[in-house]
C-alpha positions in Angstrom: -48.7 -40.2 23.6 -50.0 -37.0 25.5 -49.4 -33.6 23.7 -46.9 -32.2 26.1 -44.2 -35.6 25.4 -44.6 -35.3 21.4 -43.8 -31.7 21.2 -40.9 -32.5 23.4 -40.2 -35.0 21.3 -40.3 -32.8 18.1 -38.1 -30.0 20.1 -35.3 -32.5 21.6 -35.0 -33.9 17.8 -34.6 -30.5 15.8 -31.6 -29.6 17.2 -30.3 -33.2 17.1 -31.2 -33.5 13.4 -29.1 -30.3 12.7 -26.6 -31.0 14.4 -26.4 -34.4 12.4 -26.5 -32.8 9.5 -23.3 -31.0 10.6 -21.2 -34.3 10.7 -23.1 -36.6 8.2 -22.6 -36.6 4.7 -26.2 -38.0 2.8 -23.4 -40.4 0.2 -21.5 -42.0 3.6 -22.3 -45.6 3.3 -22.6 -46.0 7.1 -24.8 -43.2 6.9 -27.5 -46.6 8.3 -24.8 -47.8 11.3 -24.2 -43.7 12.4 -28.4 -43.8 12.9 -27.9 -46.8 14.7 -25.6 -45.5 16.8 -27.4 -42.7 17.3 -30.6 -45.3 18.8 -27.6 -46.8 20.9 -26.9 -43.3 22.1 -30.9 -42.6 23.1 -31.0 -45.5 25.3 -27.8 -44.4 27.5 -30.3 -41.9 29.0 -32.2 -45.8 30.7 -29.7 -46.6 32.9 -29.3 -43.6 34.5 -33.5 -43.6 35.4 -33.0 -46.8 35.6 -31.2 -46.0 38.9 -33.4 -42.6 39.6 -36.6 -45.0 39.9 -35.0 -47.6 41.8 -33.3 -45.2 43.8 -36.8 -43.4 44.6 -38.5 -47.1 45.2 -35.9 -48.1 48.0 -36.0 -44.7 50.5 -40.0 -44.5 49.6 -40.3 -47.7 51.2 -36.5 -47.5 53.5 -36.8 -43.0 54.0 -33.7 -43.9 56.6 -31.2 -44.8 53.0 -31.7 -41.7 51.8 -27.8 -40.6 51.7 -28.7 -38.4 49.2 -30.8 -36.3 51.8 -27.3 -36.9 54.1 -25.2 -35.1 51.8 -27.5 -32.2 51.3 -26.8 -31.3 54.5 -23.8 -31.6 54.2 -23.5 -29.4 51.6 -21.5 -31.2 49.2 -24.6 -33.1 47.6 -24.2 -30.9 44.2 -20.5 -32.0 43.0 -21.1 -35.8 44.3 -24.3 -36.3 42.4 -23.5 -34.0 39.1 -20.0 -36.0 39.3 -21.2 -39.1 39.7 -24.0 -38.4 36.9 -20.5 -37.0 34.6 -18.9 -40.1 35.7 -22.2 -42.5 33.9 -22.8 -40.7 31.0 -19.7 -40.6 29.6 -19.0 -44.5 30.4 -21.7 -45.8 29.1 -21.0 -43.6 25.5 -17.4 -44.9 25.8 -19.1 -48.6 25.5 -21.2 -47.6 22.7 -18.1 -46.7 20.8 -16.0 -49.3 22.3 -18.3 -51.8 20.8 -19.0 -50.4 17.4 -15.0 -50.7 17.1 -14.7 -54.7 18.4 -17.8 -55.5 16.5 -17.0 -53.4 12.8 -13.2 -52.1 13.4 -13.0 -51.4 9.7 -15.0 -48.4 10.1 -13.0 -46.5 13.0 -10.3 -45.5 10.5 -9.1 -42.4 11.8 -8.7 -39.8 14.4 -12.2 -38.1 12.5 -14.1 -41.0 12.2 -13.3 -41.9 15.9 -14.4 -38.4 16.8 -17.8 -39.4 14.6 -18.8 -42.3 16.0 -18.1 -40.7 20.0 -20.5 -37.3 18.5 -23.2 -39.2 17.6 -23.4 -41.2 20.8 -23.0 -37.9 22.5 -26.4 -36.7 20.2 -28.5 -39.6 20.7 -27.6 -39.1 24.7 -29.0 -35.1 23.9 -32.0 -36.5 22.4 -33.2 -38.3 25.2 -32.0 -35.7 27.7 -34.0 -32.7 26.0 -37.0 -34.9 25.6 -37.6 -35.1 29.2 -36.3 -32.0 30.2 -39.0 -30.3 27.6 -41.6 -32.3 29.1 -41.1 -32.1 32.7 -40.8 -27.9 32.2 -43.8 -28.2 30.4 -45.8 -29.9 32.8 -44.0 -28.1 36.1 -44.3 -24.7 34.7 -46.0 -24.2 31.3 -45.2 -24.3 26.9 -44.9 -20.8 27.8 -41.7 -21.2 30.0 -39.8 -23.8 27.3 -38.6 -20.7 25.3 -35.7 -20.2 27.0 -34.8 -23.2 27.8 -35.0 -24.9 24.4 -33.0 -22.6 23.1 -30.1 -22.7 25.5 -30.2 -26.6 25.9 -30.4 -26.6 22.0 -26.5 -24.7 21.7 -24.6 -25.0 24.3 -25.9 -28.0 26.1 -25.9 -30.5 23.1 -22.8 -28.4 21.7 -21.6 -29.3 25.5 -22.4 -33.2 25.0 -21.0 -33.0 21.6 -17.2 -31.6 22.5 -17.1 -33.9 25.3 -17.5 -37.5 23.2 -15.9 -35.1 20.4 -12.4 -35.0 22.5 -13.0 -38.6 23.7 -12.7 -39.6 20.6 -9.9 -37.6 19.3 -7.7 -40.0 22.5 -9.1 -42.8 21.4 -8.8 -42.8 18.0 -4.8 -41.9 18.9 -5.0 -45.1 20.9 -5.9 -47.2 17.5 -2.5 -45.9 16.2 -0.3 -47.1 19.4 2.1 -49.3 16.6 2.8 -46.4 14.5 3.1 -43.7 17.6 5.7 -46.2 19.5 7.7 -47.5 16.3 8.0 -43.8 15.3 10.1 -43.3 18.5 11.9 -46.8 18.0 12.9 -45.5 14.8 14.3 -42.7 16.2 16.8 -44.7 19.0 14.9 -44.4 21.4 13.7 -47.6 24.2 10.3 -48.7 23.7 9.9 -51.6 25.4 7.0 -54.3 23.9 4.4 -53.4 27.6 4.7 -50.3 25.9 2.4 -50.5 23.5 -0.4 -51.9 25.6 0.5 -49.7 28.5 0.1 -46.4 25.9 -2.8 -47.7 24.1 -4.7 -48.1 27.4 -3.3 -44.4 28.5 -4.8 -43.2 24.8 -8.5 -44.4 26.1 -7.7 -43.2 29.9 -6.9 -39.5 28.9 -9.7 -39.4 26.7 -12.5 -40.3 29.3 -10.7 -38.9 31.7 -11.1 -35.4 30.3 -14.7 -36.8 29.1 -15.7 -37.0 32.7 -14.3 -34.1 34.3 -15.4 -31.6 31.8 -18.6 -32.9 31.5 -19.0 -32.6 35.9 -17.9 -29.3 35.9 -20.4 -28.8 32.9 -23.1 -30.1 34.8 -22.0 -28.1 38.2 -21.6 -24.9 37.0 -25.6 -25.3 35.5 -27.0 -26.7 38.7 -25.3 -23.4 40.5 -26.3 -21.3 37.9 -22.9 -19.8 36.5 -24.2 -19.5 33.0 -21.1 -17.2 31.9 -18.5 -19.5 32.9 -20.6 -22.9 31.5 -20.6 -20.7 28.2 -17.0 -20.1 28.0 -16.4 -23.7 28.8 -17.9 -25.0 25.7 -15.9 -22.0 24.0 -13.0 -23.3 25.3 -13.7 -26.7 24.3 -14.5 -26.5 20.9 -11.3 -24.3 20.6 -9.3 -27.4 22.0 -11.3 -29.7 19.8 -10.7 -27.9 16.6 -7.4 -27.9 17.7 -6.9 -31.3 18.0 -8.7 -31.7 15.0 -5.4 -29.4 13.0 -2.6 -31.9 14.2 -1.3 -34.3 11.4 -1.9 -37.2 12.7 -5.3 -37.1 11.9 -5.0 -38.2 8.7 -3.9 -41.3 9.4 -5.5 -44.2 8.1 -5.5 -47.9 10.6 -4.8 -50.2 8.3 -7.0 -53.7 8.6 -5.0 -54.8 6.0 -2.7 -53.4 3.4 -4.9 -52.1 0.7 -1.5 -51.6 -1.4 0.9 -54.0 -1.5 3.9 -52.6 -0.6 6.7 -53.4 -3.3 10.2 -53.3 -0.9 11.0 -56.1 1.3 10.3 -55.4 5.1 13.9 -55.3 5.9 14.2 -52.7 3.4 11.9 -50.6 4.8 13.0 -50.9 8.3 16.4 -49.7 7.3 14.9 -46.7 5.2 12.8 -46.1 8.3 16.0 -46.4 10.7 17.7 -43.5 8.2 14.8 -41.5 8.5 15.0 -41.8 12.2 18.8 -40.7 12.7 18.4 -37.6 9.9 15.0 -36.5 11.8 17.3 -36.1 15.3 19.7 -34.3 13.4 17.8 -31.6 12.1 17.9 -32.3 8.6 13.7 -32.3 7.9 13.4 -31.0 4.1 15.6 -34.9 3.7 12.9 -36.9 5.7 10.3 -35.3 3.9 11.6 -36.1 0.6 13.2 -40.0 1.8 9.2 -40.3 3.2 7.5 -39.4 0.2 10.0 -41.9 -2.4 9.2 -44.6 0.5 5.4 -43.9 0.1 5.4 -43.9 -3.6 6.6 -47.8 -2.7 4.9 -48.7 0.4 1.6 -46.0 0.8 -0.2 -47.6 3.6 2.9 -47.2 5.6 1.6 -44.3 8.9 5.4 -44.7 10.1 7.1 -42.7 7.3 3.5 -40.9 7.1 4.6 -39.6 11.1 7.9 -38.7 9.7 6.8 -36.9 6.7 4.0 -35.0 9.1 6.6 -33.9 11.3 9.2 -32.8 9.3 6.9 -30.6 7.9 5.5 -29.1 11.5 9.5 -28.7 12.3 10.3 -26.6 8.9 6.7 -24.8 8.9 8.3 -23.8 13.1 11.5 -22.8 11.6 10.0 -21.1 9.2 7.7 -18.7 11.5 11.2 -18.0 13.3 13.1 -16.7 10.4 
């Protein structure tokens, strides 16, 4: 192993460790699995490298098949190429989170945990990508040219990857609470069809993945054109957006595989209470809804629909207070 590669690994590890410490707690019992997610993220760069190596091998043997060269002549190759790269990177990270959720559904139980898994896969990818960038810069331009790229990639580039996957993770986490959100609408008297549950879940995942892909593609394109200030502005806006999402009370919902706290009420009685809360919520009786939700949660602590009534009532009351 060359000295260039060893130092590149060390430099790439620095931001990965710092950002990991921000999101991981030492006492977290799932820390080992989080580390495996990070390692999985490091492997997501391999399909893209494989495609690059395969493409170069093909065009070396058949120069007429070099469609990238044609796109360059058409002056649109950057848009197509970097949009494609953004799509592939976010799609691969998406499947890591999806695989973890399918094999360990008990781990992604909140939107916060979904965000955490997305961020860890992004850190793994950024770690591998930084190794490639740092080693290429050193070999082509010398070690003296590493300082500025190291600072920029360790802060803005890694942070951007975190934001892409964090935003996706938020919407993926929301998709797990589809039943609760639609039941909340149903008890307000709104029409909810059985197929709406599957559709809503798919829409949430599509929104998160689509947002991550678009933001990532725009980031790559601006970097390619050297638009550093717009890149910094984008990262800042994404940070503010994700921060705003995390302040929503829906992040406090907990996905329940099996009730930890058995309800002391029959389901039909709970349904009657939820229907009454829905009626009062539509009438603007938010204080009453909040009080009923508190009483119901004492008897049925795992009822996420009651939590939604409570959180939305509190939001309405806060807005009324700010207006007065």
